[in-house]
C-alpha positions in Angstrom: 0.0 0.0 0.0 1.3 3.4 -0.9 0.0 7.0 -0.6 -0.7 6.9 -4.3 -3.1 3.9 -4.1 -4.5 4.1 -0.5 -7.9 5.4 -1.6 -8.1 2.8 -4.4 -10.5 3.8 -7.2 -12.0 7.1 -6.4 -13.8 10.1 -7.8 -13.3 13.7 -6.6 -16.1 16.1 -7.3 -15.8 19.9 -7.0 -19.0 20.9 -5.1 -18.2 24.6 -4.5 -15.2 26.9 -4.8 -12.5 25.3 -2.6 -14.8 22.4 -1.6 -14.4 18.9 -3.0 -16.2 15.6 -2.2 -14.1 12.5 -2.5 -15.8 9.1 -3.0 -13.2 6.4 -2.4 -12.7 2.6 -2.4 -14.9 2.1 -5.5 -15.0 -1.1 -7.5 -12.2 -1.5 -10.0 -13.4 -0.6 -13.5 -16.7 0.8 -12.2 -16.2 4.5 -12.5 -18.8 6.0 -14.8 -17.9 9.7 -14.9 -15.4 11.6 -17.0 -12.9 14.4 -16.2 -14.7 17.8 -16.1 -18.1 16.2 -16.5 -21.0 18.2 -15.0 -22.9 16.1 -12.5 -26.3 16.3 -11.0 -28.0 14.8 -7.9 -28.5 11.1 -8.4 -25.8 10.6 -11.0 -23.9 7.3 -10.6 -20.2 7.9 -10.1 -19.2 4.3 -9.7 -20.0 1.1 -7.7 -19.3 0.4 -4.1 -16.2 -1.6 -3.6 -13.2 -2.3 -1.5 -10.2 -1.1 -3.5 -7.2 0.5 -1.9 -6.6 0.3 1.8 -9.9 -1.4 2.7 -11.0 -4.4 4.7 -14.4 -4.8 3.1 -16.8 -3.1 0.7 -17.7 0.4 1.8 -17.8 4.0 0.6 -15.3 6.4 2.1 -16.7 10.0 1.8 -14.8 13.1 2.7 -15.3 16.8 2.0 -12.1 18.8 1.8 -10.7 22.2 0.8 -8.7 20.8 -2.1 -8.9 17.9 -4.6 -6.0 15.8 -3.0 -7.1 12.7 -1.1 -4.5 13.2 1.6 -3.1 16.6 0.9 -6.1 18.7 1.8 -8.0 19.6 4.9 -11.4 18.3 5.9 -14.3 20.7 6.1 -17.6 20.1 8.0 -20.7 18.9 6.1 -24.2 17.7 7.0 -26.6 15.3 5.4 -30.2 16.2 4.9 -31.1 12.8 6.2 -29.5 9.4 6.9 -29.8 6.4 9.2 -27.1 5.8 11.8 -26.5 2.1 12.1 -23.7 2.0 14.7 -19.9 2.4 14.9 -17.6 0.4 12.7 -15.7 -1.1 15.5 -18.7 -3.1 16.8 -21.0 -3.2 13.8 -22.7 -6.4 12.8 -24.9 -6.7 9.8 -28.6 -7.0 10.8 -27.8 -6.6 14.6 -28.1 -2.9 15.0 -30.8 -0.3 15.9 -31.6 2.0 13.0 -31.6 5.6 14.2 -32.9 8.2 11.7 -30.9 11.4 11.7 -31.6 14.8 10.1 -29.3 17.7 9.2 -26.3 16.3 11.0 -22.7 15.3 10.3 -22.1 11.7 11.0 -19.7 10.9 13.9 -16.2 9.5 13.1 -16.3 5.8 12.0 -20.1 5.8 11.8 -21.8 3.2 9.7 -24.7 4.9 7.9 -27.3 4.2 5.3 -28.1 7.0 2.9 -31.6 7.3 1.4 
């Protein structure tokens, strides 16, 4: 594993001036967008995977002040709605309470389900 491939297959989307959303660990060969393509809500970027430094399929999402996966600073963000399923360290599929959340930022290492 190197700094160059730690995020595996990923897409960086400019969402505002000096704000970028990175979607990482996508399935190999699944990225469906092109460089400089204009995107809209609901557009498919790629498929969930476990490429890069990953122990299982998941989506790593980060919002930062630059397009570099590791060379930029994180910025706060909120989701309109999502379900909190638990923390990654003790998460077991189908053995968790589903807790609806609204207009919040997920806590670190949260397992969440987006609508």
